[in-house]
C-alpha positions in Angstrom: -0.3 0.1 0.1 1.6 3.7 -0.9 0.0 7.1 -0.1 1.4 9.8 -2.2 0.9 13.0 -0.6 0.8 16.5 -3.0 0.1 20.1 -2.1 2.3 21.7 0.0 4.5 24.5 -0.2 5.4 28.2 1.0 2.2 30.1 1.0 1.2 34.1 2.9 -1.1 33.7 5.7 -4.9 34.3 4.6 -4.7 32.2 1.1 -5.8 28.9 1.1 -4.0 25.6 -0.2 -5.2 22.1 -1.1 -3.6 18.8 -0.3 -4.2 15.9 -2.0 -3.9 12.4 -1.5 -3.5 9.4 -3.5 -3.8 5.7 -2.4 -2.8 2.5 -4.0 -2.4 -1.0 -3.6 -5.3 -2.4 -2.5 -9.4 -1.1 -1.4 -10.1 0.5 1.3 -13.7 0.5 2.4 -15.0 0.5 5.7 -11.8 2.9 6.6 -11.4 6.3 7.8 -9.2 8.9 5.5 -7.7 11.6 7.3 -5.2 14.5 7.6 -2.4 14.6 10.8 0.5 17.4 11.2 3.6 17.8 12.7 5.0 21.4 13.6 8.4 21.3 15.1 8.5 20.2 18.0 5.3 19.7 18.7 3.9 15.7 18.5 1.7 14.8 15.6 -1.8 15.7 15.9 -5.2 15.1 13.5 -7.1 18.0 11.8 -9.0 15.8 10.0 -10.6 12.7 9.3 -13.7 11.8 7.5 -15.5 8.4 7.7 -15.8 5.6 4.3 -19.9 7.4 4.6 -18.6 10.4 5.0 -18.5 11.4 8.4 -15.9 14.4 8.9 -14.8 15.2 12.3 -12.2 18.3 12.0 -9.4 19.4 15.0 -11.1 22.9 17.0 -8.3 25.2 15.3 -9.3 24.2 12.3 -12.9 24.1 12.4 -15.0 26.2 10.0 -11.3 27.0 7.5 -11.1 23.6 6.3 -12.7 20.3 4.2 -11.2 16.9 3.7 -13.3 15.4 1.3 -12.9 11.5 -0.3 -13.4 9.9 -3.3 -14.2 6.5 -2.7 -13.9 5.1 -6.7 -10.7 6.8 -6.8 -8.8 6.1 -3.4 -8.4 9.9 -2.9 -8.6 13.1 -0.4 -7.9 16.0 0.0 -7.8 18.7 2.5 -8.1 22.1 2.0 -7.1 24.8 4.8 -8.5 28.4 4.1 -7.1 31.6 6.0 -4.1 30.1 6.6 -1.8 31.8 10.1 1.2 31.0 10.6 0.8 28.4 13.3 -0.6 26.0 11.4 3.1 25.2 9.9 3.7 21.9 9.5 4.7 18.3 7.6 1.1 17.1 7.0 0.2 13.5 6.6 -2.3 11.8 4.8 -3.0 8.8 6.8 -5.5 5.9 6.5 -7.0 3.8 9.2 -9.4 0.6 9.3 -12.1 0.2 11.5 -13.1 -3.3 11.2 -10.6 -6.0 13.2 -7.9 -6.4 12.5 -7.3 -2.6 11.9 -4.1 -1.0 10.8 -3.0 2.0 9.5 -1.2 3.6 6.0 0.8 6.5 6.3 2.2 8.9 3.5 5.5 10.4 3.3 4.7 13.7 4.3 4.5 17.5 2.6 5.9 20.4 4.0 3.7 23.4 4.5 4.8 26.7 5.6 2.6 29.8 6.3 4.5 32.9 6.6 3.4 36.1 8.0 
């Protein structure tokens, strides 16, 4: 299984950015597709996730200004964050987690987002 993330880069505060992730090598029914991020010196944290049925969850820090989406037919996911802040600077990782035992977790390689003030 491979997850390929893309879309990171350097942006100005207030701008928007869309991250994309393509998964291959398996089928991914009964899963959460998610985005995590890790800022320098901090632990990796959940940014947003979406279930196979479309239920979404967002971290308070991005709630209201971000949208996660998934395409089950194409095994892709995206995360759009609007009104970016310097504190959004981090390496963003896409993630797939199975929800049926035995569970599994797959990670993408990470894509760096840098927000300048």
